[in-house]
C-alpha positions in Angstrom: 101.7 -39.8 83.4 101.6 -36.0 83.1 98.4 -34.1 83.9 96.4 -33.1 80.9 96.7 -29.4 80.1 94.1 -27.1 78.5 95.7 -23.9 77.3 93.7 -20.9 76.1 95.2 -18.1 74.0 94.5 -14.9 75.8 96.4 -12.3 73.8 94.5 -9.1 72.7 93.5 -10.8 69.5 92.1 -13.8 71.2 90.3 -11.8 73.9 88.7 -9.6 71.1 87.5 -12.8 69.4 85.9 -14.1 72.6 88.7 -16.2 74.2 88.0 -14.8 77.7 84.4 -16.2 77.6 85.8 -19.5 76.4 88.4 -19.5 79.3 85.7 -18.7 81.8 83.4 -21.4 80.5 86.2 -24.0 80.8 87.1 -22.8 84.2 83.5 -23.1 85.4 83.3 -26.7 84.0 86.5 -27.6 85.7 85.3 -26.3 89.1 81.7 -27.5 89.0 82.6 -31.0 87.7 85.9 -31.3 89.6 87.7 -32.2 86.5 91.4 -33.2 86.8 93.1 -31.2 84.1 95.3 -28.2 84.5 93.8 -25.0 83.0 96.5 -22.5 81.7 96.7 -19.2 79.9 99.0 -18.2 77.1 99.1 -15.3 74.7 99.0 -15.0 70.9 99.8 -18.3 69.2 100.0 -16.5 65.8 97.1 -18.1 64.1 94.8 -15.0 64.6 92.6 -16.1 61.7 91.5 -19.0 63.9 90.9 -17.3 67.2 89.7 -18.2 69.8 92.3 -21.0 70.2 92.4 -23.8 72.7 95.1 -26.3 73.0 94.8 -29.7 74.8 98.0 -31.5 75.7 97.7 -35.0 77.0 99.6 -38.3 77.0 98.8 -38.9 73.3 100.1 -35.5 72.0 99.0 -31.9 71.5 95.8 -30.8 69.8 95.2 -27.2 68.8 91.5 -26.3 68.4 90.4 -23.2 66.4 87.3 -21.0 66.1 86.2 -22.1 69.5 83.1 -20.7 71.2 81.5 -21.6 74.5 79.4 -24.4 73.0 82.4 -26.0 71.3 84.4 -25.7 74.5 81.8 -27.7 76.3 82.0 -30.4 73.6 85.8 -30.5 73.8 85.8 -30.9 77.5 83.1 -33.6 77.4 84.6 -35.6 74.5 88.4 -35.0 74.6 88.9 -34.6 78.4 86.2 -37.0 79.8 86.1 -39.6 77.0 89.7 -39.2 75.6 88.2 -38.7 72.2 89.6 -35.6 70.4 87.0 -33.6 68.4 88.7 -34.0 65.0 86.5 -31.5 63.2 87.7 -28.5 65.3 91.4 -29.4 65.3 93.6 -27.1 63.2 97.0 -28.5 64.2 98.3 -31.6 65.9 101.6 -33.5 66.2 99.5 -36.6 65.7 98.2 -36.1 62.1 98.2 -33.6 59.3 95.7 -30.7 58.9 95.0 -28.1 56.3 96.5 -25.4 58.5 99.9 -27.1 58.8 101.2 -25.1 55.9 100.8 -21.9 57.9 103.5 -23.3 60.3 105.6 -25.4 58.0 108.1 -22.8 56.7 108.3 -20.8 59.9 111.5 -20.5 62.0 110.6 -19.2 65.4 113.3 -17.3 67.2 111.5 -14.1 68.3 108.2 -16.0 68.7 109.9 -19.1 70.3 107.9 -18.8 73.5 104.7 -17.0 72.3 101.8 -19.4 72.7 103.9 -21.9 74.8 104.3 -20.1 78.1 102.1 -18.2 80.6 103.7 -14.7 80.1 102.9 -13.8 83.7 105.0 -16.7 85.0 108.7 -16.1 85.1 109.4 -19.8 86.0 107.8 -20.9 82.7 110.2 -18.5 80.8 113.1 -19.8 82.8 112.1 -23.4 82.0 112.5 -22.6 78.3 116.1 -21.4 78.7 115.0 -18.0 79.9 117.6 -15.8 81.5 120.2 -18.5 80.6 121.9 -16.0 78.2 122.6 -13.4 80.9 123.6 -16.2 83.3 126.0 -17.5 80.7 127.5 -14.0 80.4 127.8 -13.6 84.2 129.1 -17.1 84.7 131.8 -17.0 82.0 132.5 -13.4 82.6 132.2 -12.7 78.8 133.6 -9.2 78.1 131.5 -6.4 76.8 133.4 -6.2 73.5 133.0 -10.0 73.1 129.2 -9.6 73.4 129.2 -6.8 70.9 131.4 -8.9 68.5 128.9 -11.8 68.8 126.0 -9.5 67.8 128.1 -8.0 65.0 129.0 -11.5 63.7 125.4 -12.7 63.8 124.6 -10.0 61.2 121.4 -9.0 62.9 120.1 -5.6 61.7 117.6 -3.5 63.6 114.1 -4.8 63.0 112.4 -1.4 63.5 112.6 -0.1 59.9 116.0 1.3 59.0 117.9 -2.0 59.3 121.0 -0.5 60.8 123.5 -3.2 62.1 122.6 -3.8 65.7 126.1 -4.7 66.8 127.5 -1.5 65.2 124.9 0.6 67.0 125.9 -1.1 70.3 129.6 -0.4 69.6 129.0 3.3 69.0 127.2 3.5 72.4 129.9 1.5 74.1 132.6 3.8 72.7 130.8 6.9 74.0 132.2 7.3 77.5 130.0 8.8 80.2 129.0 8.1 83.8 125.4 7.4 82.8 124.1 5.6 79.7 120.7 4.5 78.7 119.1 1.8 76.7 115.6 2.2 75.3 113.2 -0.3 73.8 111.0 1.3 71.2 107.6 -0.5 71.5 105.6 2.4 69.9 105.8 1.8 66.1 102.5 2.7 64.5 102.3 0.5 61.5 100.7 -3.0 61.3 104.0 -4.5 62.4 103.2 -2.9 65.8 100.8 -5.7 66.2 103.9 -7.9 66.3 105.5 -5.8 68.9 102.4 -5.9 71.1 102.1 -9.6 70.7 105.7 -10.3 71.8 105.3 -7.9 74.8 102.0 -9.7 75.7 103.3 -13.2 75.0 107.0 -13.2 76.0 107.9 -10.0 77.9 110.9 -11.5 79.6 112.7 -12.2 76.3 112.6 -8.4 75.7 113.8 -7.7 79.2 116.6 -10.1 78.9 117.7 -8.7 75.6 117.7 -5.2 77.1 119.7 -6.5 80.1 122.3 -8.0 77.8 122.5 -4.8 75.8 122.8 -2.7 78.9 125.7 -4.8 80.1 127.4 -4.6 76.7 127.3 -0.8 76.4 127.6 -0.1 80.2 124.1 1.4 80.6 122.6 1.8 84.0 119.1 2.9 83.0 116.5 1.4 80.7 113.2 2.6 79.3 110.4 0.7 77.5 108.5 3.2 75.4 105.1 1.6 74.9 101.9 3.2 73.6 99.2 3.5 76.3 96.7 1.8 73.8 98.4 -1.5 74.7 97.1 -2.0 78.2 97.6 -5.8 78.3 101.2 -5.4 77.1 101.8 -2.8 79.8 100.2 -5.0 82.4 102.4 -8.0 81.5 105.5 -5.9 81.2 104.9 -4.5 84.7 104.5 -8.0 86.1 107.6 -9.2 84.3 109.8 -6.3 85.5 108.7 -6.9 89.1 109.4 -10.6 88.8 112.8 -9.9 87.2 113.7 -7.5 90.1 112.7 -10.1 92.6 114.9 -12.7 91.1 118.0 -10.4 90.8 117.9 -10.0 87.0 117.3 -6.2 87.5 118.8 -4.0 90.3 122.3 -3.7 91.7 125.3 -6.0 91.0 123.1 -8.2 88.8 123.9 -11.9 89.0 127.0 -11.1 91.1 128.6 -8.8 88.5 130.2 -6.0 90.5 129.1 -2.6 89.3 126.5 -3.9 86.9 123.5 -1.9 88.1 120.6 -1.7 85.8 116.8 -1.2 86.0 113.9 -0.6 83.6 110.8 1.4 83.8 107.9 1.8 81.4 107.1 5.1 79.7 103.6 5.2 78.3 103.4 7.1 75.0 100.3 8.8 73.5 100.5 6.7 70.3 102.1 9.4 68.0 103.4 7.7 64.9 106.4 10.2 64.8 107.6 8.8 68.1 108.7 5.7 66.3 111.6 7.9 65.2 114.5 7.8 67.8 115.0 11.5 68.6 111.2 12.2 68.8 110.9 9.2 71.1 113.7 10.6 73.3 112.0 14.0 73.4 108.7 12.4 74.5 110.5 10.4 77.3 112.0 13.7 78.5 108.5 15.1 78.8 108.7 17.3 75.7 106.5 17.2 72.6 107.5 14.2 70.4 109.3 16.0 67.6 112.5 14.8 65.8 115.8 16.6 66.4 118.5 17.3 64.0 121.3 14.8 63.8 124.2 14.7 64.5 124.6 14.3 67.4 123.3 10.8 67.2 121.7 9.1 70.2 124.7 6.9 70.6 126.7 9.9 71.8 124.0 12.3 73.0 120.5 10.8 73.5 118.3 10.6 76.6 119.2 13.5 78.9 122.1 14.2 76.5 123.7 10.9 77.6 124.8 8.0 75.3 121.7 6.0 74.4 121.0 2.9 72.4 117.5 2.3 71.0 116.3 -0.9 69.5 112.8 -2.2 68.9 110.9 -5.1 70.5 111.8 -7.7 67.8 115.5 -6.8 67.9 115.8 -7.3 71.7 113.8 -10.5 71.6 116.5 -12.0 69.3 119.4 -11.2 71.5 119.1 -13.9 74.2 118.8 -16.6 71.5 121.9 -15.3 69.7 124.0 -15.4 72.9 122.8 -18.9 73.8 123.1 -20.4 70.3 126.0 -18.4 68.9 126.4 -15.9 66.0 126.9 -18.7 63.4 123.6 -20.4 64.3 121.7 -17.1 63.7 123.6 -16.2 60.6 122.8 -19.5 58.9 119.3 -18.1 58.3 118.8 -15.4 55.7 120.8 -13.9 52.9 124.3 -12.4 52.7 123.2 -8.9 53.9 120.1 -9.8 55.8 120.6 -12.5 58.5 118.2 -14.3 60.7 114.4 -14.3 60.7 111.7 -11.7 60.3 108.3 -11.5 61.9 105.4 -10.3 59.7 101.9 -9.3 60.6 99.8 -10.6 57.7 96.6 -8.5 57.1 94.2 -7.5 54.4 92.6 -9.7 51.8 94.4 -12.8 52.9 93.0 -16.1 54.0 95.2 -16.7 57.0 95.9 -13.4 58.9 98.2 -13.4 61.9 101.8 -13.5 62.9 104.4 -15.5 61.0 108.2 -15.7 61.5 110.2 -16.7 58.5 113.9 -16.8 57.5 115.1 -13.9 55.5 115.4 -14.9 51.9 111.9 -16.4 51.5 109.9 -14.9 48.7 107.0 -12.5 49.3 104.9 -14.9 47.2 105.6 -17.8 49.5 104.7 -15.8 52.5 101.4 -14.8 51.0 100.4 -18.0 49.2 102.0 -20.8 51.3 101.8 -19.5 54.8 99.0 -17.0 54.3 96.9 -19.4 52.1 96.4 -17.0 49.3 93.8 -14.4 48.6 90.5 -14.5 50.4 87.6 -15.5 48.1 90.2 -16.9 45.7 90.3 -13.5 44.0 93.3 -12.2 42.0 96.3 -11.0 44.0 97.1 -7.4 43.1 99.7 -6.0 45.4 101.1 -6.1 48.9 101.9 -3.0 51.0 105.1 -3.4 53.1 106.6 -1.2 55.7 103.5 0.3 57.3 101.8 3.6 56.4 105.0 5.0 55.0 105.9 1.8 53.1 105.4 1.0 49.5 103.1 -1.1 47.4 104.7 -4.1 45.6 102.7 -5.4 42.5 101.9 -9.0 41.8 104.6 -9.4 39.2 107.3 -8.6 41.8 105.9 -11.0 44.3 109.0 -13.3 43.8 111.1 -10.6 45.5 112.9 -12.1 48.4 112.4 -10.8 52.0 115.6 -8.9 52.7 116.3 -5.3 53.3 118.0 -4.5 50.0 115.6 -6.4 47.8 112.5 -4.9 49.4 114.0 -1.4 49.3 114.7 -1.8 45.6 111.0 -2.1 44.9 110.3 1.3 46.6 108.9 -0.3 49.7 110.6 -0.8 53.1 110.8 -3.6 55.5 109.5 -1.5 58.4 108.7 -3.3 61.5 107.0 -6.1 59.6 103.5 -5.3 58.2 102.2 -7.0 55.1 98.9 -5.7 53.9 97.6 -7.8 51.0 95.4 -6.4 48.3 93.2 -8.1 45.8 91.7 -7.1 42.4 88.9 -5.1 44.1 91.5 -2.6 45.6 91.8 0.8 44.1 95.5 1.8 44.2 94.8 5.5 44.1 92.5 5.2 47.0 95.1 3.1 48.9 97.7 5.8 48.3 95.3 8.4 49.6 94.4 6.3 52.6 98.0 5.9 53.8 99.0 9.5 53.0 96.0 10.7 55.0 97.4 8.9 58.0 101.0 10.1 57.6 99.8 13.7 56.9 97.8 13.7 60.1 100.7 12.2 62.1 103.2 14.8 60.9 104.6 16.7 63.9 104.6 19.8 61.7 108.3 20.7 62.3 109.3 20.5 58.7 107.6 22.7 56.1 108.0 20.0 53.4 106.4 17.3 55.5 103.7 19.5 57.1 102.6 21.3 53.9 103.8 19.0 51.2 101.9 16.0 52.4 98.8 18.2 52.7 99.1 19.3 49.1 99.6 15.7 48.0 96.6 14.6 49.8 94.5 17.4 48.2 95.6 16.3 44.8 94.8 12.6 45.5 91.4 13.6 46.8 90.7 15.5 43.6 91.7 12.6 41.5 89.5 10.1 43.4 86.6 12.6 43.0 87.0 12.8 39.2 88.4 16.3 39.3 92.0 15.5 38.5 94.2 16.6 35.6 97.0 14.7 33.9 99.5 17.2 35.2 98.6 16.1 38.7 100.6 12.9 38.4 103.8 14.9 37.7 102.9 17.3 40.5 102.6 14.4 42.9 106.0 13.0 41.9 107.7 16.4 42.2 106.2 17.0 45.6 107.1 13.5 46.8 110.8 13.8 46.0 111.0 17.3 47.5 109.4 15.9 50.7 111.8 12.9 50.8 114.9 15.0 50.2 114.1 17.9 52.7 112.3 16.3 55.6 114.2 16.0 58.9 113.1 12.5 60.0 112.1 9.1 58.7 108.3 9.9 58.7 108.7 12.7 56.2 111.3 10.9 54.2 109.2 7.9 53.7 105.6 9.3 53.7 105.5 9.7 49.9 106.4 6.0 49.3 102.8 4.7 48.9 102.2 7.4 46.3 105.4 6.9 44.4 105.1 3.2 44.2 101.4 3.2 43.1 102.3 5.7 40.4 105.3 3.6 39.4 103.4 0.3 39.2 99.8 1.4 38.7 100.0 4.5 36.6 97.2 3.3 34.4 94.8 3.5 37.3 95.7 7.2 37.9 95.2 7.9 34.2 91.8 6.1 34.2 90.6 8.2 37.2 91.8 11.4 35.4 91.2 10.8 31.7 88.2 8.4 31.8 86.7 9.6 35.1 86.4 5.9 36.0 87.7 3.9 38.9 88.7 0.5 37.5 88.3 -1.2 40.9 84.9 0.4 41.4 85.9 1.8 44.8 85.9 5.6 44.4 82.3 6.6 45.0 82.3 9.8 43.0 83.4 7.9 39.8 80.7 5.2 40.0 77.6 5.0 37.9 74.6 2.9 39.2 72.3 1.6 36.6 69.4 -0.9 36.5 70.0 -4.1 34.4 66.6 -4.4 32.5 67.3 -8.2 32.0 67.4 -8.8 35.8 65.0 -6.2 37.2 61.7 -7.7 38.5 60.1 -4.4 39.5 60.0 -5.3 43.1 60.5 -1.6 44.1 63.0 -2.4 46.9 65.6 -0.1 45.3 63.1 2.8 44.9 61.8 2.4 48.5 65.4 2.5 49.9 66.8 5.3 47.8 67.3 8.3 50.1 67.4 10.7 47.1 64.2 9.4 45.6 66.2 9.1 42.3 64.6 5.8 41.1 61.5 5.7 38.9 59.4 2.7 38.0 56.1 1.0 38.7 55.7 -2.2 40.5 56.6 -5.3 38.3 58.1 -2.9 35.7 61.8 -2.2 34.9 63.1 0.6 37.1 65.3 3.5 36.0 67.9 5.6 38.0 67.9 9.3 37.2 71.7 10.0 37.1 71.3 13.8 37.8 69.7 13.0 41.1 71.7 10.0 42.2 73.9 10.7 45.2 75.9 7.4 44.6 75.3 6.1 48.1 75.0 2.5 46.9 71.9 1.8 48.8 70.1 0.4 45.7 73.1 -1.9 45.0 73.2 -3.2 48.6 69.4 -3.8 48.9 68.7 -5.4 45.5 68.1 -9.1 45.9 68.2 -9.9 42.2 71.7 -8.5 41.3 69.9 -6.0 39.0 72.0 -3.0 39.9 75.2 -2.8 38.0 78.2 -0.6 38.5 80.2 1.1 35.8 
């Protein structure tokens, strides 16, 4: 009989939700009552919408509890551990019976996330117990040649998961073909879109899979130096990466003559970035690693021939490297059976926005966007109408509801005007203003522009000014054409991917939601009632009771009316702060 395990999810998402307090409470109960279960830590389990998460594994099966606080933790220990009676009302997933949350997991295929939520990320033995470092051992034991490894990666069809979708095996081949005494391999863990949540979660939950992928890549291209470029805002990821690197060195997976392969000398260090979005671009990242300001460089030469310190360099992101050990262990065909003709394997998405089940999901390429949102994600929060989904991070595009049957693959998503990016899906409902959304994302990319290119530096600023005017009711119909003209000039003349994709949110919202732009300009109205300058607050005489709450809370003293009489808002004095709308208890303030 195996010892009962209690496992607490302690990724950044779980800790932010209160999982550390839950862990400490369970630890205190175990110690004070001398209970005979094993208390373990893991990282993000993926179901972020149910954090904090606690899993109990006993002889009867596994039981995942969600939305757990200290009081519920006490109840679980008392009933499940002491009385062997699972607390059914808190269980969100079990291998013993069905739950309403099962659909979140049903269509997932976990390759990248295969260990996240299952292992203690600070324990290399637990990684090894789940086939960890078996792939590099297979290469060493069978003396698989470098070109054979590259061919396996090519045959698998895996494309870079960081945004551009360039074939990974081809990238490795270019670096291998570039002959030099020193070569480098870099893991880009600094992407700044919502998909970066995925990168952080993998680094926190399964750092050794990324290290092993880098080691395999280093062997394949003959690299002797490795860098993980990770933003300093991810302290837990950096802590666990540091532990993992030290453990890998101690076991001979890093260092000199790795696993007995003569001449295979490779080590990794972490470079902490300052969180600049532009450093997601390869050449800007390289400049930052070299101690320079993170600004893109003109290509060619490409990093594969002249990268870090002007030496051949291969750069892939976290998700790409985490796939590599699985592909080597299971074969190219096993990986290629998932996905579509041109987009093989799986893709991890960070679901966010107006969705019921937010968190991390890993799905086979070829699934529809609609299935991701409505089956795995559970649909729209509050059962409101689905309006659009923004894919590809701040420089991605907005895909409208009528294109939600678009399948998840690089070419299909690109055809909509969005991009795959590193895996962000921001879901929007009927209450979202698409002009305001375009302004929100452009504000981010404009601030993150490194300023090197005139079109990106100045063009995005002019676009943001136009969008601001439109949301303030000061726009003109010609502004739409000006936005489009500027957008294409920026895309065509910017040096790096940030500038080339920054206009995407604007172009896609104009393409699919032009009527909203026209309503803002022509009618001076925001259909979604979001843009403050275009709102009109009025008192509904049928509902007003004359309670005076609105008048007493109005900072501009713009509301007239005696007690128990219908009130009136003087529009010329109203500052449109919304205080009356917020404070009214009788739903008597209406927006138009």
